C-alpha positions as CSV (number, residue, x, y, z in Angstrom):
1,M,-27.8,24.2,-22.6
2,N,-24.4,25.0,-21.6
3,T,-25.3,27.4,-18.5
4,L,-21.0,28.1,-18.6
5,T,-20.9,30.0,-22.2
6,Q,-24.7,30.7,-22.3
7,P,-25.6,33.3,-19.5
8,A,-29.3,33.4,-18.6
9,D,-30.9,36.6,-20.0
10,S,-30.5,38.5,-16.3
11,T,-27.0,37.9,-16.3
12,N,-26.5,39.6,-20.0
13,E,-28.6,42.3,-18.6
14,L,-26.3,43.4,-15.7
15,R,-23.3,42.6,-18.2
16,R,-24.8,45.5,-20.3
17,K,-25.3,47.8,-17.6
18,H,-21.8,47.5,-16.5
19,S,-20.1,47.9,-19.6
20,G,-22.4,50.9,-20.3
21,L,-21.7,52.6,-16.9
22,K,-19.3,55.5,-16.9
23,S,-16.4,55.5,-14.3
24,P,-15.3,56.0,-11.7
25,Y,-18.7,55.5,-9.5
26,C,-20.0,57.6,-7.3
27,L,-19.9,55.6,-3.8
28,D,-21.7,58.5,-1.6
29,T,-23.7,57.8,1.4
30,N,-27.0,55.4,1.9
31,P,-29.3,55.4,4.7
32,V,-29.1,51.5,4.8
33,L,-25.5,52.1,5.3
34,E,-26.1,54.3,7.9
35,R,-28.2,52.2,9.6
36,Q,-26.0,49.7,9.4
37,A,-22.8,51.3,11.0
38,R,-25.3,52.4,13.9
39,Q,-27.1,49.2,14.7
40,E,-24.6,46.4,13.7
41,S,-21.5,45.0,15.7
42,N,-18.5,47.0,15.3
43,A,-16.7,43.6,14.4
44,R,-18.6,43.9,10.8
45,S,-15.8,44.4,8.1
46,Y,-16.3,44.2,4.7
47,P,-19.0,47.1,4.5
48,R,-16.0,49.4,5.9
49,R,-14.5,48.5,2.6
50,I,-17.2,47.9,0.4
51,P,-20.0,50.2,1.6
52,L,-22.7,48.8,-1.0
53,V,-26.6,47.8,-0.5
54,L,-27.0,45.1,-2.9
55,E,-30.4,44.3,-4.3
56,R,-29.6,41.9,-7.7
57,A,-27.1,39.4,-8.8
58,H,-26.6,37.3,-11.2
59,G,-23.4,35.3,-12.2
60,I,-20.6,37.5,-11.6
61,Y,-22.4,40.4,-11.6
62,V,-24.1,42.3,-8.3
63,Q,-26.5,45.1,-8.5
64,D,-26.8,47.8,-5.7
65,T,-29.6,49.8,-4.9
66,R,-28.8,52.7,-7.0
67,G,-28.5,50.6,-10.1
68,Q,-25.0,50.6,-10.2
69,V,-23.6,47.2,-11.3
70,F,-20.1,45.8,-10.0
71,I,-18.1,42.6,-11.1
72,D,-17.9,40.6,-8.0
73,C,-14.2,39.2,-7.7
74,L,-15.1,38.3,-4.1
75,A,-17.9,35.9,-4.5
76,G,-18.8,35.2,-1.0
77,A,-15.0,34.9,0.0
78,G,-15.4,31.8,-2.5
79,T,-18.4,30.4,-1.5
80,L,-20.0,30.8,-4.8
81,A,-18.3,28.8,-7.1
82,L,-21.0,28.9,-9.9
83,G,-21.6,33.1,-9.3
84,H,-25.0,34.1,-8.2
85,N,-28.4,32.5,-8.7
86,H,-27.0,30.2,-11.3
87,P,-29.6,28.5,-13.0
88,V,-28.6,24.8,-11.5
89,V,-28.3,25.9,-8.1
90,V,-31.9,27.8,-8.1
91,E,-33.7,24.4,-9.7
92,A,-32.2,22.2,-7.4
93,I,-32.9,24.4,-4.3
94,Q,-36.7,25.2,-5.7
95,A,-37.1,21.2,-6.4
96,A,-36.2,20.7,-2.8
97,L,-38.6,23.2,-1.8
98,N,-41.4,21.8,-4.0
99,S,-40.6,18.2,-3.1
100,G,-42.3,18.5,0.7
101,L,-38.8,17.7,1.8
102,P,-38.0,18.7,5.7
103,M,-35.7,21.5,5.5
104,H,-34.4,20.5,8.9
105,T,-33.7,16.7,10.1
106,L,-30.1,17.4,12.5
107,D,-28.5,14.3,11.0
108,L,-31.2,11.8,10.1
109,S,-31.0,10.8,6.7
110,T,-33.3,11.8,3.4
111,P,-32.6,11.0,-0.4
112,V,-30.9,14.4,-0.6
113,K,-28.2,13.9,1.9
114,D,-27.5,10.4,0.6
115,A,-26.8,11.8,-3.1
116,F,-24.8,14.7,-1.4
117,V,-22.4,12.3,0.1
118,Q,-22.3,9.9,-2.9
119,E,-21.3,13.1,-4.9
120,V,-18.9,14.3,-2.2
121,F,-17.3,10.4,-2.2
122,A,-16.9,10.6,-6.3
123,C,-15.1,14.0,-6.3
124,L,-12.6,12.8,-4.0
125,P,-9.6,10.7,-4.9
126,A,-10.8,6.9,-4.5
127,A,-7.8,5.9,-2.6
128,F,-9.0,8.2,-0.1
129,T,-12.8,7.5,0.1
130,R,-12.3,3.8,-0.1
131,H,-12.0,3.8,3.5
132,A,-13.4,7.2,4.4
133,R,-16.0,8.3,6.9
134,I,-17.8,11.6,6.8
135,Q,-19.1,14.0,9.8
136,F,-21.4,16.9,9.3
137,C,-20.9,19.7,11.3
138,G,-22.8,23.2,12.0
139,P,-22.5,25.4,8.9
140,T,-19.4,26.7,9.3
141,G,-15.9,26.1,8.2
142,A,-14.6,27.0,11.8
143,D,-16.7,24.3,12.9
144,A,-15.5,21.6,10.6
145,V,-12.0,22.8,11.4
146,E,-13.1,22.2,15.3
147,A,-14.7,18.5,14.5
148,A,-11.6,18.0,12.5
149,V,-9.1,18.7,16.0
150,K,-11.4,16.8,18.1
151,L,-11.3,13.8,15.7
152,C,-7.5,13.6,16.1
153,R,-7.3,14.0,19.5
154,T,-9.7,11.7,20.5
155,A,-7.7,9.0,17.9
156,T,-4.6,9.7,19.1
157,G,-5.0,10.1,22.9
158,R,-2.4,13.3,22.1
159,H,-3.3,16.8,22.4
160,S,-0.4,19.0,20.8
161,I,-1.1,20.6,16.9
162,L,1.1,21.7,14.5
163,A,-0.2,24.5,12.3
164,F,1.4,27.1,10.4
165,Q,2.3,30.7,10.5
166,G,0.1,33.0,7.8
167,A,-2.5,30.1,8.3
168,Y,-6.7,31.1,8.6
169,H,-9.1,28.4,10.1
170,G,-11.6,30.3,11.5
171,M,-12.9,32.8,14.2
172,T,-13.8,30.6,16.9
173,T,-11.7,30.6,19.6
174,G,-10.2,27.4,18.8
175,T,-9.7,27.9,15.6
176,L,-7.8,31.3,16.1
177,S,-5.6,29.6,18.1
178,L,-4.4,27.5,14.9
179,S,-4.3,30.8,12.9
180,G,-1.9,33.2,12.2
181,N,-3.4,36.4,12.3
182,L,-2.8,38.0,15.8
183,G,-5.4,40.7,15.4
184,P,-8.5,38.9,16.6
185,K,-7.1,36.8,18.9
186,Q,-4.8,39.7,20.5
187,S,-7.5,40.6,23.4
188,L,-8.5,36.6,23.9
189,G,-7.5,34.5,26.6
190,G,-8.1,30.7,26.9
191,L,-6.8,29.9,23.5
192,L,-6.2,26.2,22.9
193,A,-3.0,25.0,24.5
194,G,-0.2,23.1,22.9
195,V,-0.3,25.1,19.5
196,Q,3.0,24.8,17.7
197,F,3.6,27.4,14.5
198,L,5.7,26.4,11.8
199,P,6.8,28.6,9.1
200,F,5.0,28.1,5.5
201,P,7.2,28.2,2.7
202,H,6.4,31.3,1.0
203,E,9.2,32.1,-2.3
204,Y,8.7,35.9,-2.3
205,R,9.0,36.3,1.2
206,C,10.6,32.9,2.7
207,P,10.7,33.1,6.6
208,L,13.8,30.9,6.5
209,G,15.6,33.6,4.2
210,G,16.2,30.9,1.6
211,T,15.0,30.9,-2.2
212,G,13.7,27.8,-4.3
213,K,14.6,24.4,-4.0
214,N,17.0,25.2,-1.1
215,A,14.5,26.9,0.7
216,L,11.8,24.1,0.5
217,A,14.7,21.6,1.7
218,T,15.4,23.8,4.5
219,H,11.7,23.8,5.6
220,L,11.0,20.2,5.4
221,H,14.9,19.5,7.3
222,Y,13.3,22.3,10.0
223,L,10.1,20.1,10.6
224,Q,12.0,16.5,10.5
225,H,14.4,18.1,13.0
226,L,11.4,19.1,15.5
227,L,9.9,15.7,14.9
228,S,13.0,13.7,15.7
229,D,14.5,16.0,18.4
230,P,13.9,14.3,22.0
231,E,14.6,18.0,23.1
232,S,12.1,20.1,20.7
233,G,10.0,21.2,23.5
234,V,7.2,19.6,21.5
235,T,5.0,16.7,22.5
236,K,4.1,14.2,19.9
237,P,1.2,16.1,18.4
238,A,-2.4,14.7,17.8
239,A,-2.6,16.5,13.9
240,M,-1.0,18.6,11.5
241,I,-3.1,21.5,10.1
242,L,-2.5,23.3,7.1
243,E,-4.1,25.2,3.8
244,T,-3.2,23.7,0.8
245,V,-3.1,27.5,-0.2
246,Q,-3.1,29.9,2.5
247,G,-5.9,32.2,1.7
248,E,-6.3,34.8,4.0
249,G,-2.6,34.8,5.0
250,G,-1.9,36.3,1.2
251,V,-2.6,33.7,-1.5
252,I,0.2,31.4,-1.1
253,P,0.4,27.8,-2.5
254,A,2.0,25.3,-0.8
255,P,4.6,23.9,-3.2
256,A,4.0,20.3,-4.2
257,A,7.1,18.9,-3.4
258,W,6.9,20.6,0.1
259,L,3.5,18.7,0.5
260,Q,4.8,15.4,-0.5
261,G,7.7,15.8,1.9
262,V,5.1,17.0,4.5
263,R,3.1,13.9,3.8
264,E,5.9,11.5,4.1
265,L,7.0,13.1,7.5
266,T,3.7,13.0,9.1
267,Q,3.3,9.5,8.1
268,T,6.5,8.4,9.1
269,H,5.8,9.9,12.8
270,D,2.3,8.6,12.7
271,I,0.6,12.0,12.8
272,P,-3.0,12.7,11.0
273,L,-2.5,15.2,8.4
274,I,-5.5,17.7,8.4
275,L,-6.1,19.7,5.1
276,D,-8.2,22.8,5.4
277,E,-9.7,23.1,2.0
278,I,-12.6,25.0,2.8
279,Q,-11.3,28.2,0.8
280,C,-9.0,26.6,-2.1
281,G,-11.2,23.3,-2.8
282,I,-14.3,22.5,-5.2
283,G,-12.4,23.5,-8.4
284,R,-11.4,26.7,-7.2
285,T,-7.3,26.0,-8.1
286,G,-8.1,24.1,-11.5
287,D,-8.1,20.5,-9.9
288,M,-11.6,19.8,-7.5
289,F,-9.1,19.7,-4.9
290,A,-5.8,21.7,-4.1
291,F,-4.0,19.0,-2.3
292,Q,-4.3,16.9,-5.9
293,E,-1.9,18.4,-7.9
294,S,0.9,17.0,-5.6
295,G,-0.8,13.5,-5.7
296,I,-0.7,13.0,-1.5
297,I,-3.5,11.6,0.1
298,P,-4.4,13.3,3.5
299,D,-5.7,12.0,6.5
300,V,-8.7,14.6,7.0
301,I,-10.1,16.8,4.6
302,T,-12.4,20.2,6.1
303,L,-14.9,21.4,3.5
304,S,-16.9,24.2,3.5
305,K,-17.6,27.3,1.7
306,A,-18.7,26.0,-2.1
307,I,-19.5,22.6,-0.5
308,G,-22.6,23.9,0.0
309,G,-23.5,25.6,-3.5
310,G,-23.6,29.1,-1.9
311,L,-25.6,28.0,1.2
312,P,-24.1,27.5,4.6
313,L,-22.9,23.7,4.9
314,A,-19.4,22.1,6.4
315,V,-18.0,18.8,6.6
316,V,-15.2,16.7,7.4
317,V,-14.0,13.6,5.6
318,Y,-11.5,11.2,7.1
319,R,-9.7,7.9,7.2
320,E,-12.4,5.3,8.9
321,E,-9.1,4.5,11.2
322,L,-9.9,7.7,12.8
323,D,-13.4,7.1,13.6
324,K,-12.9,6.6,17.3
325,W,-15.4,9.4,19.2
326,Q,-18.3,8.5,20.5
327,P,-21.8,9.4,19.3
328,G,-22.1,12.6,20.2
329,A,-18.9,13.9,20.6
330,H,-19.4,16.6,17.7
331,A,-23.3,18.0,16.9
332,G,-24.6,20.9,15.5
333,T,-28.3,21.9,15.1
334,F,-27.9,23.0,11.7
335,R,-25.6,19.7,10.5
336,G,-29.0,18.6,8.2
337,N,-29.2,21.5,5.9
338,Q,-31.1,19.9,3.4
339,L,-31.4,23.2,0.7
340,A,-27.7,23.4,0.9
341,M,-27.2,19.7,0.1
342,A,-29.2,19.9,-2.6
343,A,-27.5,22.8,-4.1
344,G,-24.1,21.5,-3.1
345,T,-25.1,18.4,-5.3
346,A,-25.9,20.5,-8.1
347,T,-22.7,22.5,-7.8
348,L,-20.3,19.5,-7.7
349,R,-22.4,17.7,-10.4
350,F,-22.3,21.0,-12.6
351,I,-18.2,21.0,-12.2
352,K,-17.6,17.8,-13.3
353,Q,-20.3,17.8,-16.3
354,E,-18.8,21.0,-17.5
355,Q,-15.3,20.2,-17.1
356,L,-15.2,23.7,-14.9
357,T,-11.9,22.6,-13.7
358,A,-10.0,22.7,-16.9
359,H,-11.9,26.1,-17.6
360,V,-10.5,27.2,-14.4
361,E,-7.2,26.5,-15.4
362,R,-7.1,28.4,-18.7
363,A,-9.0,31.8,-17.2
364,G,-6.9,31.4,-14.0
365,A,-3.5,31.3,-16.6
366,R,-5.3,34.3,-18.5
367,L,-5.8,36.6,-15.5
368,R,-2.4,35.8,-14.1
369,N,-0.6,37.0,-17.4
370,H,-2.8,40.4,-17.3
371,L,-1.3,40.8,-13.6
372,L,1.8,39.9,-14.7
373,A,1.7,42.7,-17.3
374,L,0.4,45.3,-14.5
375,K,3.3,44.1,-12.6
376,A,5.7,44.9,-15.8
377,E,3.9,48.8,-15.5
378,F,3.7,49.1,-11.9
379,P,6.9,48.9,-9.8
380,W,4.9,48.9,-6.5
381,I,3.3,45.6,-7.4
382,G,5.6,43.0,-6.2
383,D,4.6,39.8,-6.4
384,V,1.6,37.9,-8.4
385,R,1.0,34.5,-6.9
386,G,-1.8,31.7,-6.6
387,R,-3.2,28.8,-8.4
388,G,-6.0,28.9,-11.0
389,L,-8.6,31.1,-9.9
390,M,-7.2,31.8,-6.5
391,L,-4.8,34.6,-7.2
392,G,-2.7,37.4,-5.4
393,M,-1.3,40.4,-6.0
394,E,1.1,42.0,-3.2
395,I,1.3,46.0,-3.2
396,V,4.8,46.9,-2.1
397,D,6.7,50.0,-1.1
398,P,9.6,49.6,-3.6
399,A,11.6,52.3,-1.9
400,G,11.5,50.4,1.5
401,L,13.2,46.9,1.6
402,V,12.6,44.5,4.4
403,E,15.2,41.7,4.6
404,G,16.0,42.5,0.9
405,T,12.3,42.3,-0.2
406,P,10.7,45.1,-0.9
407,A,8.2,46.1,2.3
408,A,4.4,45.3,2.2
409,D,2.2,48.6,1.7
410,G,-1.4,47.9,3.1
411,N,-2.3,51.7,2.5
412,K,-1.5,51.2,-1.4
413,A,-3.6,48.2,-1.5
414,R,-6.6,49.8,-0.1
415,Q,-6.1,53.0,-2.4
416,L,-6.1,50.1,-5.6
417,Q,-8.8,48.2,-3.9
418,R,-11.2,51.6,-3.8
419,A,-10.0,52.8,-7.5
420,C,-11.6,49.6,-8.6
421,L,-14.6,49.6,-6.4
422,E,-15.2,53.0,-7.7
423,R,-14.8,51.7,-11.2
424,G,-16.9,48.7,-10.9
425,L,-14.9,45.7,-9.4
426,I,-15.4,44.2,-6.1
427,L,-12.1,43.2,-4.8
428,E,-10.7,41.8,-1.2
429,L,-7.2,42.4,0.6
430,G,-5.6,39.6,2.6
431,G,-2.1,39.0,3.7
432,R,0.1,40.9,6.0
433,H,-0.9,44.1,6.7
434,G,-3.5,43.9,4.2
435,A,-1.3,44.2,1.4
436,V,-2.4,41.5,-0.9
437,V,-5.2,42.3,-3.8
438,R,-7.4,39.0,-4.1
439,F,-9.0,37.7,-6.9
440,L,-11.8,35.0,-6.3
441,P,-14.0,35.5,-8.8
442,P,-16.8,32.9,-9.6
443,L,-15.4,29.7,-11.5
444,I,-17.8,30.6,-14.4
445,I,-16.4,33.6,-15.1
446,T,-15.1,33.9,-19.0
447,E,-11.8,35.0,-20.7
448,G,-13.7,38.1,-22.0
449,E,-14.8,39.1,-18.7
450,I,-11.5,38.4,-17.3
451,D,-10.1,40.7,-20.0
452,H,-12.4,43.8,-18.4
453,V,-11.1,43.0,-15.0
454,A,-7.9,43.8,-16.3
455,Q,-9.0,46.3,-17.6
456,I,-10.4,47.9,-15.2
457,L,-7.4,47.4,-12.6
458,F,-5.5,49.1,-15.3
459,H,-7.4,52.3,-15.3
460,A,-7.4,52.0,-11.1
461,A,-3.9,51.5,-11.0
462,S,-3.3,54.3,-13.0
463,A,-5.4,56.5,-11.3
464,I,-4.0,55.9,-8.3
465,E,-0.2,56.2,-9.9
466,K,-1.2,60.2,-10.4
């Protein structure tokens, strides 16, 4: 059965409940949420903006304890490529459980692990995997990034790292050192030394004040000058790290021509290029990996989120020439998550067999067109950007200009997020000042469901317009 076009009965049930409910929903208090606020850390974030207690989920739908149904366009921050409880993922996990497979193996091998590795390598360009190695990390993307930095520092004998403004690479002290957001690291000491931040190309808000091809040329010229200038103040880097599409930074895709120029410069200067595909990889952008649009081949790729089929898993795949570290140089107790490997293998196979990347390209174009129509209707929608089903809509104050561009309006973005939630649509915010409404729906979302999302957005936008 084609489980993309023929959803399970439980998914259809939640779909019917969602379409039949009146809006706006009542987001009243809940004793579970009250206990959560009292007992959990002040660092919790999502429940502050999405105050729900969830008890069921199928496909793109979740249901809370009051029986209210929501469309989930957050999907575990992009982790749930096939949505909630997809049949092929559930079957893979159940088969692994029923087989008597050891659930915890550190980095000892199993048939499930071997199948996962072969599937990952089969999904990546052959020019890369022909001479590649894989390292299993602790189960977070941050740990994969930490491993990638260790790898490159060890292989090159150098220490400084080139990173980019707006980047998000994790919440450990090391990965915060490579990330642009100042908030989480404002009060921390002991960040990684030798991190040099560079401007990331951003058509809507170019940090160098340019536009179009001239802006890209200026960005590349700046990088070339920094790498060539003996008085730049930047020691020769151990690596450069970047997200092919910045996610938390505001859904900003790296232009293909710029990526090609960056790859040429890093090769010329013998600098390993790390691509963080933790959120933008695994079919999210309409290619299996976001970097494939540009045709470049990186030196290191970090993967997590969707690679585990919704379960915790993280890996680094890299050129074998960099494999200079010693046994035990990077480890993690839970790097042998067998259930995640089974779920990840099933997810990767399904994406290929169902040609889901082509569907993502079509579905993403449809959603983008809806967002552009909203932009034409509401002047406080300043920009629509992204690739595939990784899209963002920046909310602005048309009356306030910053360097010739309307100022970001985080308050209005939060109002829109809340209005959408009240009408049954879960979205997240990101970008500078939290002003970018982000769309990360499961890749299986249908065109009809995208139209429904757009309808909710229109009603929510109209409500806050009043």
